[in-house]
C-alpha positions in Angstrom: 110.4 -24.6 95.6 108.1 -26.5 92.6 105.6 -28.8 94.2 107.4 -32.3 92.6 110.2 -32.0 94.9 108.6 -31.8 98.2 109.2 -36.0 98.5 106.2 -37.1 97.9 105.4 -39.8 96.2 104.0 -39.3 92.6 102.6 -41.4 89.9 103.5 -40.7 86.1 100.9 -41.2 83.6 101.8 -45.1 82.6 101.9 -46.1 86.4 98.1 -44.6 86.5 97.5 -46.7 82.7 99.0 -49.8 84.6 96.4 -49.3 87.6 93.6 -49.6 85.2 93.1 -45.7 84.1 92.2 -45.0 80.8 93.4 -41.4 78.9 89.8 -40.2 79.1 89.5 -41.1 83.0 92.9 -39.4 83.3 92.0 -36.2 81.8 87.8 -36.4 83.5 88.5 -37.3 86.9 91.9 -36.0 88.0 93.7 -32.3 88.2 96.3 -31.4 85.5 99.7 -32.7 86.1 102.6 -31.4 87.3 104.9 -31.6 83.8 108.5 -32.1 84.7 111.1 -31.8 81.8 113.8 -34.2 81.5 116.9 -34.7 79.3 119.0 -37.6 77.8 120.8 -38.7 75.3 118.1 -38.0 72.6 116.5 -34.9 73.6 114.3 -33.6 75.8 111.1 -35.1 77.4 108.1 -34.4 79.4 106.9 -36.8 82.4 103.4 -36.2 83.5 103.2 -36.6 87.3 100.1 -36.6 90.0 101.0 -37.0 93.7 99.5 -40.2 94.9 97.6 -38.9 97.5 95.8 -37.5 94.6 95.1 -40.2 92.6 94.0 -42.6 96.2 91.4 -39.8 96.6 89.9 -39.9 93.2 90.3 -43.9 93.2 88.5 -43.8 96.4 85.6 -41.7 95.2 82.3 -43.2 94.2 82.0 -42.2 90.3 85.3 -43.1 89.8 84.7 -46.4 91.2 81.8 -46.9 89.1 83.4 -45.7 86.4 86.3 -49.0 86.7 83.3 -51.7 87.8 81.6 -50.8 84.3 85.2 -50.9 82.2 86.0 -53.8 83.7 82.5 -55.6 82.8 82.6 -54.7 79.6 86.4 -55.6 78.9 85.0 -58.8 80.8 82.8 -59.9 78.4 85.1 -59.0 75.1 87.6 -61.2 76.9 85.4 -64.2 77.8 84.0 -64.0 74.2 87.2 -64.7 72.9 87.9 -67.5 75.0 91.1 -65.9 76.6 91.1 -66.0 80.6 94.4 -65.3 81.0 94.2 -61.7 79.3 91.5 -60.5 82.3 92.7 -58.3 84.5 92.9 -58.7 88.5 89.0 -57.5 90.0 90.5 -55.3 92.0 92.5 -53.1 90.0 91.6 -49.9 88.8 
């Protein structure tokens, strides 16, 4: 039986992006995703999924935490320069 059907929670790529991951960090620090093909009235599309436990393990690693902190600092400088404080991310996010 494929791993996706083991009732463990999984996260999609959009979930990771919403958690503060970038496409580059996803490709660099995570294993290849489980690809599930789904059908809709417009045709077939693919969904990339990672087990939630894999994501949580990666987020606790020192290397990934440092990368996200560095990215947030750079993003904060750009936002601070523009004067738009509403666009800042939550400092606890990944």
